[in-house]
N, C-alpha and C positions, 0 to 999 in steps of 0.2 A: 926342795919341790921334787927333785929327781927321785927322791930316793920312793915319795908318794906315790908318784906316777908307775913305777918300775916294781911296786910290790904286786906283787900275783894276787890274785881274787881268792878268796877262800874257797879251800876243795870239800868236798862231801863227807872227806874222812876228820876235817877239821871243826866241822859242826855238829853240835849232838843229835841223835836222831831221836825223832820222837819218840820211840818207844823207850829210849833212856830217859826222857825227860819224864816221860808218863812214871818210871820205876823209881826216879828220885823223888815225884810228887810224892807218890804211893809210900815212899820208905820213910819221909816224914809229916805223914798222915794230912796232908793237901788234898785236896775233892774239887771236883768243877765247882762254881757258883752256881746256885740256881739250878743245877742237875737234878732231875725227876726221880724221886725215891721208889723203890721196890712198893709193887700193889699194897702186899701186908702191912710193910713202914708207913705208906701213905695213910692207909686204914687206921693205924695206930697213933701217928698224929692229928688226923682227923677227930678221933676220938678224944685225944687228950685236950682239944681245944673246944669242948661237946660245950663247956660253959660258957664261953666266949660267943658260940653261935646262938646260943638262945638269949644272952644279954642282948647281942647285936639285932637279933629280930624283934624282941622287946622293946628296943630302943626304937629302931624303926618305926613299929606300929605306932608307938607313943607320938613319935614325931609328923606322924602322915598327916593326923588332922591339928596340930597346935596351933596352927593360924586362924582356924573357924573357931568363929563364935560357941557353935554345938558340940566342938570338940570330937571326942569318941562315939559322940551318937551318929554320926555319919557313918559309922563301921556299919551299924544295922540300917541305917537311911536309906543308904545306897542302894543296894540290894532290893530292897524293899521298894522306892521308887522304881528301880528297872521292870520289877514283877508288874507293878499296877499299870506302864505304859504297855507290858506284853500282854497284860489282862486285857487292856483296852483295844488295842489293835488285833490281837491274833483272837484272843477268847469273845471279843464281841463283833468286832466288824467282820470277822473271816471265822469266826462261828466253829473253832477247833473246842470250845468246851463241849460241844454238842456230843451226850455220848461217854462222856468223861465225868465219872462220879467223884465229888470233892476236887472239883478243877482247881478251887483256891489253892488249898495245900498241895494238891499236883504241881500247880505252877511254881507254888514260893519254894519248894523242894528242889523242884528244877533248876530255879534262877540260883539259888543259895549254893548247890552242887556244882553247877557250871561257873559259876564267879570265882569257886577256888581253883579251877583247874587252870581258867582263861590268867587269872591274876597273877598266880604260879609261873605260869609260862611268858608272861610279860615283863616281870620281874626279873626271870632268870636271862631274860634275853639282855637286861641292861644290866647284870649283873657283875662282868669284869669290865666290859666298856665305861660305865657308870662309877666304877670305883677304882679307876687307874691311880689315884692319889695313894690310896690306901694300899693297894698292891705293890706298888712300883718302893715305899716307905716301908713295908713291914714284911718279914720271912713269916708265912703260915701257908696251910695248904687250902689252894684258890678253891677247892671245892666246897670250903664254909662258905661262902658267899651265896651261892646260889641253892643249897640246902639252909640258911638261914631266912633267904628269902621265902622260900617254901613253908618255912616253919610260920614265918609273919601270917602268910595266907592262913594257915591252919590257925593261928590264935582267932585272925580276923574272924575267920570260918565260925568258930566257936560263939563267939557274941552273938552272931546270927542266929545261929542253933538255939538260944536261949529266945530268938524273937519267933522262931518257926514252932517252937513247943508251943507259945501262945497263941496263935495263929491258929495250929493244929486244936488246942483244947476249944477256943472259940467257935470255930466251924464243926465241933461236935466229932473229933477221932479221939477215939476213947484212948488210954494210957495203956499200952499191951506189953508183953513179955518180948515181941519181936522188936521193940524200941532198943534193945540190948542189941542187937545184930548191927547198929548204925555205927558200934566202936571198930568192928571188923572191917566195914565198910571204910569207914575215913583211913583208918593206917594202910589198906591197899592202894586206896586213891593217893594218898600223902607219897607213898613209895614211888606211883607213876609217877605224881607230877612232879617231883624231886630229882627223877632220873629224865625227865623230857627238859627241866629248868637247866640241868647241867649240860646238855645236849644244843639248846640255843644258847648258852652262856660262853661254849666255845665257839659257836657258828656267830655271834655277836660278837667277840673279840676278836675276829679277825674280819668281819666285816660289819659294823656298827649300824648301817644301811637295813639291816635285816629288823630290826624293833619298827623301821618304819611301814614295813609289810606286814608283819604279824599282826595286825587289827584286823588287813581284811581276811588274812588265812584263818584268824579265830573267830570271826563273824560267821563265816560260811561253814566253820565245823560246828558251831551253835546252832545253827537252822539245821542241820542233818541230825542231831543229836536226840531230839526230842525233847527240847525244854520246854516249848510251849504245844506242843501237839504229843498224842499218842501213837509212839511206835506200833506198837500191838495192833491198834485199829486200823491202822494204814496199810501194814502187814495183811490185814484180811482180806482186802480186794487182789483179787487174781491177777491182774493187770500188770502189777509189778513182776520185773522177771526177778528169776532166782539169785542171780549174782547181787541186784541190789538189796535183796533181802538178806544177804549173807552179811553184806557189808555194813547195811542198816544196825543190825543186832549185835554185830563183833564190834563196832564203834565203841572206845575203851571209854568215852565219855559217857554215852547212853547206859553200858552197862553199870558203871558206878552211880548215874543219877536213878534209875530203875532200881537197884539194889538198894538204894535209901529209900526212895518211894515204898517199896516192898516192906521195910524195915518199918515205916513210921505211919503209913495209910493202909488201915483197913479193909478199905476198898479197893485196894491193888494187891491182886490175888499172884499169887506161884505163876498161874497158866499165861501171865502176861508177860512173864520173863524169857527172854530168851533160853533155847536148850545149853546146859552145861553153864550155867552164867557165873557160879562161883569158881570154875577153873577157867573162863575166861579173865574174871577180876582177877585171879592170882596169876594166870600167866603175863597179864599185861604190866601188873605190877615189878614180876620180874624183870620181865624182857625190858623196859625202860628202866628202871629202878638200876640194875647190874649192867645193862647195857649203856645204860646214861653214861654212870658213873667212871666206868674204865675209857668210854670216849674221850670224857674230859679229861681222867689222868694222865691219858696218854699225850697231852697237849701241855702238861703243867708247866713244863720250862720255858714257855713260850708267851704266857699271859703277863702283861705289862710289859711288852718289849716292841720295838718298832714303831 
């Protein structure tokens, strides 16, 4: 007992310094568990799992309406029913259809394109917090989750676009070469949506309550994005302040909606688009896509912990 009590405490010289421990770990090829890889390595890991990402998105889309009797029909019916409600409230009761040619194609296009952005952001907000079991059980780049959810919403939009083509033809909108512009618009919008989804995924992973707030934020965003009304028509009034005009014209949701309308509806002309609209579309895609990816990557080692 006396020997134990008289044993001097270990000195600094008798404990291996942290630098020595790190050197020993490096010598034997040991690395920190869950450490964040470099950005180029992270991109490579994500690309290597591209098949998992698309398969996961397809599986989620298939399972989404598996309990409904109409099944995948709801992928088209849901935005169509929303468009019908908006047509009754805004088009008829509030009269926003007055002075807007081809209002039904105008409205349905806006609803479909907006739903793509809205659903991608909402799914991205819950991408990490709603998949903690998968995140904690398997090792993979976590960005695969918000990206796969954005791909799922893109797949759903493509189903809706088939219904949109039928609506356009039924309302006398002719097939035109400008319809091909829908492809680059969708690519840019998907890049923007995926970037915002990754930003919200990181925020939602740390603060899950954000998912409860987002419906109110998105609903407000929808009302100022020209989904049910013509921004060009409203901006023709001189009573609107200049800053409000700039904000409405630069709104990324409105930019992608109006570009899709310009691509598909022959009565929606170029003068109704904001100045430098393609530059705005590319700029928003790059800022959100690249910025969102880097923002998400910086917290890679924290997801699923705590």
